[in-house]
C-alpha positions as CSV (number, residue, x, y, z in Angstrom):
1,M,-20.8,3.2,-0.8
2,Q,-17.1,2.5,-1.0
3,A,-15.5,0.3,1.7
4,P,-13.0,2.0,4.0
5,A,-9.3,1.6,3.3
6,K,-7.7,-1.0,5.5
7,Y,-4.2,-1.1,4.0
8,L,-1.7,1.6,2.9
9,V,1.0,0.2,0.6
10,I,4.0,2.4,-0.3
11,I,5.8,0.9,-3.3
12,D,8.3,2.0,-5.9
13,S,6.6,2.5,-9.2
14,D,9.0,3.5,-12.1
15,G,11.4,5.2,-9.7
16,A,8.9,7.1,-7.7
17,A,7.3,6.1,-4.5
18,T,3.5,5.5,-4.8
19,A,1.0,5.2,-2.0
20,M,-1.9,2.9,-2.6
21,L,-4.9,2.3,-0.4
22,F,-6.7,-1.0,-0.4
23,D,-9.9,-2.2,1.3
24,A,-10.1,-5.4,3.5
25,Q,-10.4,-7.6,0.4
26,R,-7.3,-5.9,-1.1
27,R,-9.2,-4.0,-3.8
28,R,-7.5,-0.8,-4.7
29,V,-9.4,2.3,-3.4
30,A,-6.9,5.0,-4.4
31,D,-3.3,5.7,-5.3
32,F,-1.3,8.9,-5.1
33,D,2.3,10.3,-4.5
34,A,3.8,8.8,-1.4
35,G,5.5,12.1,-0.6
36,T,2.2,13.8,0.4
37,E,1.4,15.0,3.9
38,E,-1.6,12.7,4.0
39,V,0.6,9.6,3.8
40,A,2.7,10.8,6.7
41,V,-0.5,11.4,8.7
42,M,-2.0,8.0,7.9
43,A,1.3,6.2,8.8
44,T,1.9,8.0,12.1
45,G,2.2,5.5,14.9
46,L,2.0,2.5,12.6
47,R,4.7,0.0,11.9
48,P,5.0,-1.3,8.4
49,T,5.6,-4.9,7.4
50,R,7.3,-6.1,4.2
51,S,4.5,-8.5,3.4
52,A,3.6,-7.3,-0.1
53,A,5.4,-10.2,-1.7
54,T,3.1,-12.8,-0.2
55,A,0.4,-14.6,-2.2
56,E,-2.4,-12.6,-0.6
57,W,-1.2,-9.5,-2.5
58,D,-0.7,-11.3,-5.9
59,R,-3.8,-10.0,-7.5
60,A,-3.8,-6.5,-5.9
61,L,-0.1,-5.8,-6.9
62,A,0.0,-7.8,-10.2
63,G,1.5,-4.9,-12.1
64,S,4.4,-4.5,-9.7
65,T,7.8,-6.2,-10.0
66,D,8.8,-8.9,-7.5
67,A,11.6,-6.6,-6.3
68,A,9.3,-3.6,-5.7
69,R,6.8,-5.8,-3.9
70,A,9.6,-7.2,-1.6
71,E,10.7,-3.7,-0.7
72,A,7.1,-2.3,-0.3
73,E,5.9,-1.1,3.1
74,V,2.5,-2.3,4.1
75,Y,0.6,-0.5,6.9
76,E,-2.6,-1.9,8.4
77,L,-4.8,1.1,9.1
78,D,-7.1,1.5,12.1
79,V,-10.6,1.5,10.6
């Protein structure tokens, strides 16, 4: 059974916003277009942080640039 998503990260990926879901250990669960209605629903009522550039995200976001990570929005989901 797959662990539930704890984090929603919206990050620029090659000029397009990508939404990524991660579990509590910051293992990627899914990724999809950030413009979908599902992203808006998941983020409703939550305040994002700009914490994707911290060391705890290094492994999970290893393929992203430093600039993209600094601008990424991180939402902690209610699970």
